[in-house]
MOPAC internal coordinates of N, CA, C and O (Angstrom, degrees):
PM7 1SCF
backbone

  N    0.0000 0     0.00 0     0.00 0    0    0    0
  C    1.4515 1     0.00 0     0.00 0    1    0    0
  C    1.5169 1   108.36 1     0.00 0    2    1    0
  O    1.2310 1   120.66 1   -42.13 1    3    2    1
  N    1.3111 1   116.34 1   137.87 1    3    2    1
  C    1.4600 1   121.26 1   177.52 1    5    3    2
  C    1.5207 1   109.91 1  -137.64 1    6    5    3
  O    1.2310 1   121.39 1   -35.12 1    7    6    5
  N    1.3120 1   114.94 1   144.88 1    7    6    5
  C    1.4592 1   122.68 1   173.83 1    9    7    6
  C    1.5197 1   106.48 1  -109.78 1   10    9    7
  O    1.2310 1   120.33 1   -57.91 1   11   10    9
  N    1.3265 1   116.97 1   122.09 1   11   10    9
  C    1.4556 1   122.28 1  -178.23 1   13   11   10
  C    1.5259 1   108.68 1  -105.01 1   14   13   11
  O    1.2310 1   121.40 1   -50.57 1   15   14   13
  N    1.3419 1   114.92 1   129.43 1   15   14   13
  C    1.4608 1   121.79 1  -176.11 1   17   15   14
  C    1.5257 1   109.81 1  -127.49 1   18   17   15
  O    1.2310 1   119.68 1   -68.34 1   19   18   17
  N    1.3440 1   118.21 1   111.66 1   19   18   17
  C    1.4578 1   118.68 1   170.99 1   21   19   18
  C    1.5326 1   108.46 1   -80.93 1   22   21   19
  O    1.2310 1   120.51 1   -35.84 1   23   22   21
  N    1.3210 1   116.63 1   144.16 1   23   22   21
  C    1.4607 1   118.86 1   178.70 1   25   23   22
  C    1.5136 1   110.36 1  -144.04 1   26   25   23
  O    1.2310 1   121.55 1   -31.22 1   27   26   25
  N    1.3306 1   114.65 1   148.78 1   27   26   25
  C    1.4608 1   121.35 1   176.54 1   29   27   26
  C    1.5184 1   108.57 1  -150.99 1   30   29   27
  O    1.2310 1   121.38 1   -75.70 1   31   30   29
  N    1.3195 1   114.96 1   104.30 1   31   30   29
  C    1.4664 1   122.81 1   174.74 1   33   31   30
  C    1.5277 1   113.74 1    53.77 1   34   33   31
  O    1.2310 1   120.42 1  -137.86 1   35   34   33
  N    1.3263 1   116.79 1    42.14 1   35   34   33
  C    1.4707 1   121.55 1   177.06 1   37   35   34
  C    1.5177 1   109.86 1  -134.11 1   38   37   35
  O    1.2310 1   120.06 1  -124.45 1   39   38   37
  N    1.3064 1   117.49 1    55.55 1   39   38   37
  C    1.4581 1   120.60 1  -176.67 1   41   39   38
  C    1.5218 1   112.94 1   -63.77 1   42   41   39
  O    1.2310 1   119.87 1   146.60 1   43   42   41
  N    1.3294 1   117.86 1   -33.40 1   43   42   41
  C    1.4628 1   119.43 1   178.29 1   45   43   42
  C    1.5306 1   110.77 1   -65.02 1   46   45   43
  O    1.2310 1   120.92 1   134.54 1   47   46   45
  N    1.3276 1   115.85 1   -45.46 1   47   46   45
  C    1.4607 1   119.84 1   177.03 1   49   47   46
  C    1.5122 1   111.77 1   -64.83 1   50   49   47
  O    1.2310 1   120.44 1   142.44 1   51   50   49
  N    1.3005 1   116.76 1   -37.56 1   51   50   49
  C    1.4585 1   121.50 1   179.33 1   53   51   50
  C    1.5280 1   110.49 1   -64.09 1   54   53   51
  O    1.2310 1   120.20 1   142.36 1   55   54   53
  N    1.3138 1   117.22 1   -37.64 1   55   54   53
  C    1.4695 1   120.84 1   177.30 1   57   55   54
  C    1.5234 1   110.52 1   -61.59 1   58   57   55
  O    1.2310 1   120.11 1   137.96 1   59   58   57
  N    1.3338 1   117.39 1   -42.04 1   59   58   57
  C    1.4716 1   121.31 1   177.99 1   61   59   58
  C    1.5199 1   110.63 1   -65.33 1   62   61   59
  O    1.2310 1   120.69 1   138.31 1   63   62   61
  N    1.3257 1   116.29 1   -41.69 1   63   62   61
  C    1.4590 1   120.44 1   178.55 1   65   63   62
  C    1.5224 1   110.78 1   -61.75 1   66   65   63
  O    1.2310 1   119.91 1   133.51 1   67   66   65
  N    1.3299 1   117.78 1   -46.49 1   67   66   65
  C    1.4610 1   120.34 1  -179.35 1   69   67   66
  C    1.5284 1   111.13 1   -61.77 1   70   69   67
  O    1.2310 1   119.88 1   141.76 1   71   70   69
  N    1.3309 1   117.83 1   -38.24 1   71   70   69
  C    1.4658 1   120.17 1   175.72 1   73   71   70
  C    1.5267 1   110.67 1   -63.32 1   74   73   71
  O    1.2310 1   120.37 1   139.44 1   75   74   73
  N    1.3385 1   116.90 1   -40.56 1   75   74   73
  C    1.4714 1   120.69 1   178.82 1   77   75   74
  C    1.5321 1   110.79 1   -66.33 1   78   77   75
  O    1.2310 1   119.96 1   141.23 1   79   78   77
  N    1.3196 1   117.68 1   -38.77 1   79   78   77
  C    1.4642 1   120.42 1   177.58 1   81   79   78
  C    1.5225 1   110.95 1   -69.26 1   82   81   79
  O    1.2310 1   120.41 1   145.22 1   83   82   81
  N    1.3111 1   116.82 1   -34.78 1   83   82   81
  C    1.4595 1   121.39 1   177.85 1   85   83   82
  C    1.5281 1   110.89 1   -66.37 1   86   85   83
  O    1.2310 1   120.42 1   156.12 1   87   86   85
  N    1.3249 1   116.81 1   -23.88 1   87   86   85
  C    1.4674 1   121.97 1  -178.63 1   89   87   86
  C    1.5309 1   112.69 1   -94.31 1   90   89   87
  O    1.2310 1   119.52 1  -171.14 1   91   90   89
  N    1.3233 1   118.52 1     8.86 1   91   90   89
  C    1.4663 1   120.60 1  -179.97 1   93   91   90
  C    1.5278 1   110.88 1   -62.59 1   94   93   91
  O    1.2310 1   120.75 1   -28.89 1   95   94   93
  N    1.3279 1   116.17 1   151.11 1   95   94   93
  C    1.4682 1   120.81 1   179.28 1   97   95   94
  C    1.5262 1   111.45 1   -69.78 1   98   97   95
  O    1.2310 1   120.21 1   159.23 1   99   98   97
  N    1.3160 1   117.21 1   -20.77 1   99   98   97
  C    1.4667 1   121.09 1   172.87 1  101   99   98
  C    1.5210 1   106.96 1   -82.43 1  102  101   99
  O    1.2310 1   120.25 1   -41.65 1  103  102  101
  N    1.3062 1   117.13 1   138.35 1  103  102  101
  C    1.4587 1   120.45 1  -179.57 1  105  103  102
  C    1.5145 1   112.04 1   -63.85 1  106  105  103
  O    1.2310 1   120.01 1   -29.10 1  107  106  105
  N    1.3291 1   117.59 1   150.90 1  107  106  105
  C    1.4640 1   120.49 1  -178.56 1  109  107  106
  C    1.5238 1   113.46 1   -65.15 1  110  109  107
  O    1.2310 1   120.17 1   166.31 1  111  110  109
  N    1.3177 1   117.29 1   -13.69 1  111  110  109
  C    1.4656 1   120.14 1   177.19 1  113  111  110
  C    1.5250 1   111.87 1   -81.50 1  114  113  111
  O    1.2310 1   119.93 1   173.94 1  115  114  113
  N    1.3428 1   117.74 1    -6.06 1  115  114  113
  C    1.4669 1   120.98 1  -177.23 1  117  115  114
  C    1.5270 1   113.67 1   -96.17 1  118  117  115
  O    1.2310 1   120.59 1   174.61 1  119  118  117
  N    1.3319 1   116.49 1    -5.39 1  119  118  117
  C    1.4652 1   119.22 1   178.81 1  121  119  118
  C    1.5229 1   110.19 1  -151.23 1  122  121  119
  O    1.2310 1   121.87 1   -23.40 1  123  122  121
  N    1.3343 1   114.03 1   156.60 1  123  122  121
  C    1.4570 1   121.91 1   176.04 1  125  123  122
  C    1.5224 1   107.60 1  -111.63 1  126  125  123
  O    1.2310 1   120.40 1   -31.91 1  127  126  125
  N    1.3022 1   116.83 1   148.09 1  127  126  125
  C    1.4619 1   122.03 1   174.61 1  129  127  126
  C    1.5272 1   107.61 1  -109.55 1  130  129  127
  O    1.2310 1   120.96 1   -53.87 1  131  130  129
  N    1.3236 1   115.76 1   126.13 1  131  130  129
  C    1.4594 1   121.42 1   177.82 1  133  131  130
  C    1.5249 1   107.17 1  -113.18 1  134  133  131
  O    1.2310 1   120.81 1   -71.57 1  135  134  133
  N    1.3203 1   116.05 1   108.43 1  135  134  133
  C    1.4617 1   121.50 1   179.01 1  137  135  134
  C    1.5146 1   107.80 1   -98.87 1  138  137  135
  O    1.2310 1   120.97 1   -55.01 1  139  138  137
  N    1.3365 1   115.76 1   124.99 1  139  138  137
  C    1.4571 1   120.61 1  -179.12 1  141  139  138
  C    1.5251 1   108.66 1  -114.60 1  142  141  139
  O    1.2310 1   121.30 1   -71.17 1  143  142  141
  N    1.3331 1   115.11 1   108.83 1  143  142  141
  C    1.4578 1   120.97 1   176.40 1  145  143  142
  C    1.5216 1   108.17 1   -76.97 1  146  145  143
  O    1.2310 1   120.90 1   -52.53 1  147  146  145
  N    1.3277 1   115.89 1   127.47 1  147  146  145
  C    1.4642 1   120.97 1  -177.64 1  149  147  146
  C    1.5223 1   110.32 1   -88.95 1  150  149  147
  O    1.2310 1   121.63 1  -123.83 1  151  150  149
  N    1.3396 1   114.49 1    56.17 1  151  150  149
  C    1.4621 1   122.48 1   174.49 1  153  151  150
  C    1.5287 1   112.09 1    58.84 1  154  153  151
  O    1.2310 1   120.91 1  -130.42 1  155  154  153
  N    1.3398 1   115.87 1    49.58 1  155  154  153
  C    1.4643 1   121.28 1  -178.80 1  157  155  154
  C    1.5154 1   113.00 1   -60.91 1  158  157  155
  O    1.2310 1   120.40 1   143.24 1  159  158  157
  N    1.3265 1   116.84 1   -36.76 1  159  158  157
  C    1.4491 1   119.93 1   178.11 1  161  159  158
  C    1.5168 1   114.54 1    70.98 1  162  161  159
  O    1.2310 1   120.10 1  -160.87 1  163  162  161
  N    1.3280 1   117.41 1    19.13 1  163  162  161
  C    1.4666 1   120.37 1  -178.03 1  165  163  162
  C    1.5260 1   111.89 1  -119.73 1  166  165  163
  O    1.2310 1   120.51 1  -152.14 1  167  166  165
  N    1.3332 1   116.64 1    27.86 1  167  166  165
  C    1.4583 1   120.23 1  -177.32 1  169  167  166
  C    1.5128 1   112.27 1    74.36 1  170  169  167
  O    1.2310 1   120.39 1  -157.47 1  171  170  169
  N    1.3308 1   116.86 1    22.53 1  171  170  169
  C    1.4623 1   122.13 1  -174.11 1  173  171  170
  C    1.5198 1   113.18 1   -58.74 1  174  173  171
  O    1.2310 1   119.64 1   139.57 1  175  174  173
  N    1.3177 1   118.29 1   -40.43 1  175  174  173
  C    1.4668 1   119.84 1  -177.77 1  177  175  174
  C    1.5242 1   111.41 1   -64.87 1  178  177  175
  O    1.2310 1   120.22 1   138.80 1  179  178  177
  N    1.3253 1   117.19 1   -41.20 1  179  178  177
  C    1.4703 1   120.04 1   177.38 1  181  179  178
  C    1.5268 1   110.88 1   -65.02 1  182  181  179
  O    1.2310 1   120.58 1   136.92 1  183  182  181
  N    1.3102 1   116.49 1   -43.08 1  183  182  181
  C    1.4664 1   120.53 1  -179.97 1  185  183  182
  C    1.5255 1   110.65 1   -68.40 1  186  185  183
  O    1.2310 1   120.12 1   146.73 1  187  186  185
  N    1.3363 1   117.37 1   -33.27 1  187  186  185
  C    1.4586 1   120.70 1   176.81 1  189  187  186
  C    1.5281 1   110.44 1   -62.90 1  190  189  187
  O    1.2310 1   119.96 1   138.53 1  191  190  189
  N    1.3111 1   117.68 1   -41.47 1  191  190  189
  C    1.4697 1   120.78 1   178.83 1  193  191  190
  C    1.5261 1   110.62 1   -58.99 1  194  193  191
  O    1.2310 1   120.09 1   141.83 1  195  194  193
  N    1.3208 1   117.44 1   -38.17 1  195  194  193
  C    1.4681 1   120.79 1   177.74 1  197  195  194
  C    1.5335 1   110.52 1   -65.88 1  198  197  195
  O    1.2310 1   120.05 1   141.23 1  199  198  197
  N    1.3332 1   117.50 1   -38.77 1  199  198  197
  C    1.4684 1   120.96 1   178.06 1  201  199  198
  C    1.5229 1   110.97 1   -64.24 1  202  201  199
  O    1.2310 1   120.96 1   136.68 1  203  202  201
  N    1.3200 1   115.78 1   -43.32 1  203  202  201
  C    1.4627 1   121.96 1  -176.44 1  205  203  202
  C    1.5286 1   111.00 1   -64.44 1  206  205  203
  O    1.2310 1   120.53 1   146.59 1  207  206  205
  N    1.3109 1   116.60 1   -33.41 1  207  206  205
  C    1.4656 1   120.67 1  -178.26 1  209  207  206
  C    1.5274 1   111.72 1   -59.53 1  210  209  207
  O    1.2310 1   120.08 1   155.94 1  211  210  209
  N    1.3246 1   117.45 1   -24.06 1  211  210  209
  C    1.4633 1   121.21 1  -179.24 1  213  211  210
  C    1.5108 1   114.23 1   -92.43 1  214  213  211
  O    1.2310 1   119.53 1  -169.57 1  215  214  213
  N    1.3275 1   118.50 1    10.43 1  215  214  213
  C    1.4625 1   121.14 1  -179.40 1  217  215  214
  C    1.5275 1   109.70 1  -124.49 1  218  217  215
  O    1.2310 1   121.30 1   -10.74 1  219  218  217
  N    1.3176 1   115.11 1   169.26 1  219  218  217
  C    1.4669 1   119.57 1   173.90 1  221  219  218
  C    1.5276 1   110.92 1   -99.63 1  222  221  219
  O    1.2310 1   120.51 1  -170.98 1  223  222  221
  N    1.3302 1   116.64 1     9.02 1  223  222  221
  C    1.4661 1   122.04 1  -177.13 1  225  223  222
  C    1.5270 1   112.07 1   -74.79 1  226  225  223
  O    1.2310 1   121.79 1   -28.17 1  227  226  225
  N    1.3315 1   114.18 1   151.83 1  227  226  225
  C    1.4709 1   120.46 1   168.27 1  229  227  226
  C    1.5283 1   105.42 1   -92.16 1  230  229  227
  O    1.2310 1   120.66 1   -69.58 1  231  230  229
  N    1.3204 1   116.35 1   110.42 1  231  230  229
  C    1.4628 1   121.03 1  -175.79 1  233  231  230
  C    1.5111 1   109.45 1  -120.98 1  234  233  231
  O    1.2310 1   121.72 1   -46.86 1  235  234  233
  N    1.3174 1   114.32 1   133.14 1  235  234  233
  C    1.4678 1   120.83 1   172.89 1  237  235  234
  C    1.5221 1   106.56 1  -115.27 1  238  237  235
  O    1.2310 1   120.55 1   -50.09 1  239  238  237
  N    1.3124 1   116.56 1   129.91 1  239  238  237
  C    1.4618 1   121.61 1  -179.70 1  241  239  238
  C    1.5244 1   109.85 1  -107.05 1  242  241  239
  O    1.2310 1   121.34 1   -48.45 1  243  242  241
  N    1.3208 1   115.04 1   131.55 1  243  242  241
  C    1.4616 1   122.31 1   177.09 1  245  243  242
  C    1.5267 1   107.87 1  -126.59 1  246  245  243
  O    1.2310 1   120.79 1   -13.80 1  247  246  245
  N    1.3149 1   116.10 1   166.20 1  247  246  245
  C    1.4597 1   120.10 1   177.09 1  249  247  246
  C    1.5226 1   109.34 1  -140.65 1  250  249  247
  O    1.2310 1   120.96 1   -43.78 1  251  250  249
  N    1.3180 1   115.77 1   136.22 1  251  250  249
  C    1.4637 1   119.99 1   175.85 1  253  251  250
  C    1.5284 1   108.86 1   -73.12 1  254  253  251
  O    1.2310 1   119.87 1   -28.86 1  255  254  253
  N    1.3433 1   117.85 1   151.14 1  255  254  253
  C    1.4634 1   119.90 1  -179.64 1  257  255  254
  C    1.5305 1   113.10 1   -71.29 1  258  257  255
  O    1.2310 1   120.36 1   151.27 1  259  258  257
  N    1.3359 1   116.92 1   -28.73 1  259  258  257
  C    1.4660 1   121.95 1   175.70 1  261  259  258
  C    1.5260 1   107.43 1  -141.23 1  262  261  259
  O    1.2310 1   120.97 1   -23.20 1  263  262  261
  N    1.3179 1   115.74 1   156.80 1  263  262  261
  C    1.4621 1   119.72 1   177.56 1  265  263  262
  C    1.5150 1   108.21 1   -71.54 1  266  265  263
  O    1.2310 1   121.27 1   -62.74 1  267  266  265
  N    1.3466 1   115.17 1   117.26 1  267  266  265
  C    1.4630 1   120.41 1  -175.53 1  269  267  266
  C    1.5175 1   112.35 1  -132.26 1  270  269  267
  O    1.2310 1   119.97 1  -171.69 1  271  270  269
  N    1.3258 1   117.67 1     8.31 1  271  270  269
  C    1.4516 1   121.18 1   177.90 1  273  271  270
  C    1.5138 1   113.12 1    94.91 1  274  273  271
  O    1.2310 1   120.81 1   -13.32 1  275  274  273
  N    1.3449 1   116.07 1   166.68 1  275  274  273
  C    1.4601 1   120.94 1  -174.32 1  277  275  274
  C    1.5296 1   114.50 1   -64.13 1  278  277  275
  O    1.2310 1   119.56 1   148.50 1  279  278  277
  N    1.3234 1   118.45 1   -31.50 1  279  278  277
  C    1.4701 1   119.52 1  -179.83 1  281  279  278
  C    1.5250 1   110.75 1   -64.43 1  282  281  279
  O    1.2310 1   120.09 1   137.67 1  283  282  281
  N    1.3236 1   117.43 1   -42.33 1  283  282  281
  C    1.4662 1   120.83 1   178.80 1  285  283  282
  C    1.5244 1   110.06 1   -65.44 1  286  285  283
  O    1.2310 1   120.12 1   140.97 1  287  286  285
  N    1.3302 1   117.38 1   -39.03 1  287  286  285
  C    1.4628 1   120.58 1   178.13 1  289  287  286
  C    1.5249 1   110.52 1   -65.37 1  290  289  287
  O    1.2310 1   120.13 1   137.66 1  291  290  289
  N    1.3247 1   117.35 1   -42.34 1  291  290  289
  C    1.4758 1   120.33 1   177.08 1  293  291  290
  C    1.5233 1   110.49 1   -60.56 1  294  293  291
  O    1.2310 1   120.61 1   135.61 1  295  294  293
  N    1.3373 1   116.43 1   -44.39 1  295  294  293
  C    1.4671 1   119.91 1  -179.62 1  297  295  294
  C    1.5175 1   111.64 1   -61.29 1  298  297  295
  O    1.2310 1   119.87 1   137.42 1  299  298  297
  N    1.3236 1   117.86 1   -42.58 1  299  298  297
  C    1.4600 1   120.59 1   177.34 1  301  299  298
  C    1.5243 1   110.07 1   -61.19 1  302  301  299
  O    1.2310 1   120.40 1   138.96 1  303  302  301
  N    1.3313 1   116.85 1   -41.04 1  303  302  301
  C    1.4581 1   121.27 1  -179.12 1  305  303  302
  C    1.5190 1   113.50 1   -63.52 1  306  305  303
  O    1.2310 1   120.06 1   132.93 1  307  306  305
  N    1.3173 1   117.49 1   -47.07 1  307  306  305
  C    1.4682 1   117.59 1  -177.76 1  309  307  306
  C    1.5199 1   111.54 1   -74.59 1  310  309  307
  O    1.2310 1   120.17 1   148.84 1  311  310  309
  N    1.3226 1   117.28 1   -31.16 1  311  310  309
  C    1.4624 1   119.64 1   179.73 1  313  311  310
  C    1.5319 1   112.42 1   -72.31 1  314  313  311
  O    1.2310 1   120.41 1   156.32 1  315  314  313
  N    1.3198 1   116.81 1   -23.68 1  315  314  313
  C    1.4685 1   120.56 1  -178.53 1  317  315  314
  C    1.5122 1   112.17 1   -87.82 1  318  317  315
  O    1.2310 1   120.24 1  -166.96 1  319  318  317
  N    1.3098 1   117.15 1    13.04 1  319  318  317
  C    1.4474 1   119.76 1  -172.83 1  321  319  318
  C    1.5149 1   109.51 1  -142.52 1  322  321  319
  O    1.2310 1   120.93 1   -31.47 1  323  322  321
  N    1.2969 1   115.83 1   148.53 1  323  322  321
  C    1.4557 1   120.60 1  -176.43 1  325  323  322
  C    1.5183 1   113.43 1  -107.47 1  326  325  323
  O    1.2310 1   120.26 1  -158.85 1  327  326  325
  N    1.3107 1   117.11 1    21.15 1  327  326  325
  C    1.4638 1   120.63 1  -177.61 1  329  327  326
  C    1.5255 1   110.80 1   -65.30 1  330  329  327
  O    1.2310 1   121.02 1   -35.23 1  331  330  329
  N    1.3136 1   115.65 1   144.77 1  331  330  329
  C    1.4593 1   121.29 1   177.60 1  333  331  330
  C    1.5235 1   112.72 1   -75.59 1  334  333  331
  O    1.2310 1   120.67 1   152.34 1  335  334  333
  N    1.3162 1   116.32 1   -27.66 1  335  334  333
  C    1.4637 1   122.21 1   177.88 1  337  335  334
  C    1.5162 1   109.14 1  -125.87 1  338  337  335
  O    1.2310 1   121.03 1   -40.16 1  339  338  337
  N    1.3352 1   115.64 1   139.84 1  339  338  337
  C    1.4577 1   121.28 1   178.58 1  341  339  338
  C    1.5109 1   109.99 1  -126.39 1  342  341  339
  O    1.2310 1   121.25 1   -35.85 1  343  342  341
  N    1.3125 1   115.21 1   144.15 1  343  342  341
  C    1.4614 1   121.47 1   170.61 1  345  343  342
  C    1.5177 1   106.19 1  -125.99 1  346  345  343
  O    1.2310 1   120.79 1   -39.33 1  347  346  345
  N    1.3068 1   116.09 1   140.67 1  347  346  345
  C    1.4572 1   120.94 1   178.26 1  349  347  346
  C    1.5194 1   108.41 1  -114.08 1  350  349  347
  O    1.2310 1   120.86 1   -42.95 1  351  350  349
  N    1.3246 1   115.95 1   137.05 1  351  350  349
  C    1.4537 1   120.78 1   176.76 1  353  351  350
  C    1.5263 1   107.65 1  -146.87 1  354  353  351
  O    1.2310 1   120.44 1   -33.09 1  355  354  353
  N    1.3152 1   116.76 1   146.91 1  355  354  353
  C    1.4565 1   120.62 1  -178.74 1  357  355  354
  C    1.5252 1   111.38 1   -90.20 1  358  357  355
  O    1.2310 1   121.27 1   -18.03 1  359  358  357
  N    1.3269 1   115.18 1   161.97 1  359  358  357
  C    1.4623 1   120.90 1  -174.12 1  361  359  358
  C    1.5246 1   114.12 1   -73.90 1  362  361  359
  O    1.2310 1   119.67 1   176.84 1  363  362  361
  N    1.3190 1   118.23 1    -3.16 1  363  362  361
  C    1.4608 1   120.29 1   177.53 1  365  363  362
  C    1.5296 1   111.57 1  -109.88 1  366  365  363
  O    1.2310 1   120.21 1  -163.27 1  367  366  365
  N    1.3220 1   117.20 1    16.73 1  367  366  365
  C    1.4638 1   122.57 1  -179.07 1  369  367  366
  C    1.5277 1   110.44 1  -104.51 1  370  369  367
  O    1.2310 1   121.10 1   -25.52 1  371  370  369
  N    1.3294 1   115.50 1   154.48 1  371  370  369
  C    1.4610 1   122.15 1   173.35 1  373  371  370
  C    1.5310 1   107.19 1  -132.67 1  374  373  371
  O    1.2310 1   120.10 1   -94.95 1  375  374  373
  N    1.3426 1   117.42 1    85.05 1  375  374  373
  C    1.4596 1   120.11 1  -177.10 1  377  375  374
  C    1.5281 1   112.07 1   -64.08 1  378  377  375
  O    1.2310 1   121.50 1   -35.27 1  379  378  377
  N    1.3195 1   114.74 1   144.73 1  379  378  377
  C    1.4651 1   121.55 1   177.66 1  381  379  378
  C    1.5224 1   109.67 1   -62.86 1  382  381  379
  O    1.2310 1   119.91 1   -24.18 1  383  382  381
  N    1.3313 1   117.78 1   155.82 1  383  382  381
  C    1.4673 1   121.18 1  -176.12 1  385  383  382
  C    1.5341 1   115.62 1   -54.04 1  386  385  383
  O    1.2310 1   119.29 1   150.16 1  387  386  385
  N    1.3124 1   118.97 1   -29.84 1  387  386  385
  C    1.4557 1   121.37 1  -179.40 1  389  387  386
  C    1.5044 1   114.67 1   -94.94 1  390  389  387
  O    1.2310 1   119.99 1  -169.35 1  391  390  389
  N    1.3173 1   117.62 1    10.65 1  391  390  389
  C    1.4689 1   122.14 1  -174.30 1  393  391  390
  C    1.5229 1   112.82 1   -56.96 1  394  393  391
  O    1.2310 1   119.64 1   126.03 1  395  394  393
  N    1.3188 1   118.30 1   -53.97 1  395  394  393
  C    1.4781 1   120.53 1  -178.36 1  397  395  394
  C    1.5265 1   111.78 1   -65.46 1  398  397  395
  O    1.2310 1   120.49 1   135.53 1  399  398  397
  N    1.3053 1   116.67 1   -44.47 1  399  398  397
  C    1.4597 1   120.92 1  -179.25 1  401  399  398
  C    1.5257 1   111.05 1   -60.85 1  402  401  399
  O    1.2310 1   120.17 1   138.11 1  403  402  401
  N    1.3271 1   117.27 1   -41.89 1  403  402  401
  C    1.4699 1   121.27 1   178.54 1  405  403  402
  C    1.5258 1   111.15 1   -66.45 1  406  405  403
  O    1.2310 1   120.34 1   141.32 1  407  406  405
  N    1.3045 1   116.96 1   -38.68 1  407  406  405
  C    1.4672 1   120.53 1   178.65 1  409  407  406
  C    1.5152 1   111.56 1   -63.65 1  410  409  407
  O    1.2310 1   120.52 1   135.91 1  411  410  409
  N    1.3177 1   116.60 1   -44.09 1  411  410  409
  C    1.4581 1   120.43 1   179.09 1  413  411  410
  C    1.5245 1   110.85 1   -65.84 1  414  413  411
  O    1.2310 1   120.33 1   138.73 1  415  414  413
  N    1.3206 1   116.98 1   -41.27 1  415  414  413
  C    1.4729 1   120.62 1   179.05 1  417  415  414
  C    1.5384 1   110.14 1   -61.81 1  418  417  415
  O    1.2310 1   120.19 1   142.87 1  419  418  417
  N    1.3134 1   117.24 1   -37.13 1  419  418  417
  C    1.4581 1   121.33 1   179.67 1  421  419  418
  C    1.5319 1   110.92 1   -67.39 1  422  421  419
  O    1.2310 1   120.97 1   140.16 1  423  422  421
  N    1.3227 1   115.75 1   -39.84 1  423  422  421
  C    1.4751 1   119.34 1   179.29 1  425  423  422
  C    1.5073 1   111.47 1   -68.16 1  426  425  423
  O    1.2310 1   120.10 1   180.00 1  427  426  425

């Protein structure tokens, strides 16, 4: 299972999202988070590593070669991963603790 997150110059929102994902009822060992920076150009990848250090999540950070919008970032994220199930969430969201578990139960 993987959660794909496109992001562009919203590190504060991304920090809230990562905290919400860290609080999911599914353990952090059951899913990977793939954050795709859409070429923010503001040191986002370095700052993302600092955010990740404060969580128990498995996070992989990628970056698009040019700013092409959230759809291109999502596509890069899912294509770079071999997970059987994918969830997409934006960097300004704070999913409830049961969000992933409920999604899987529905599928």
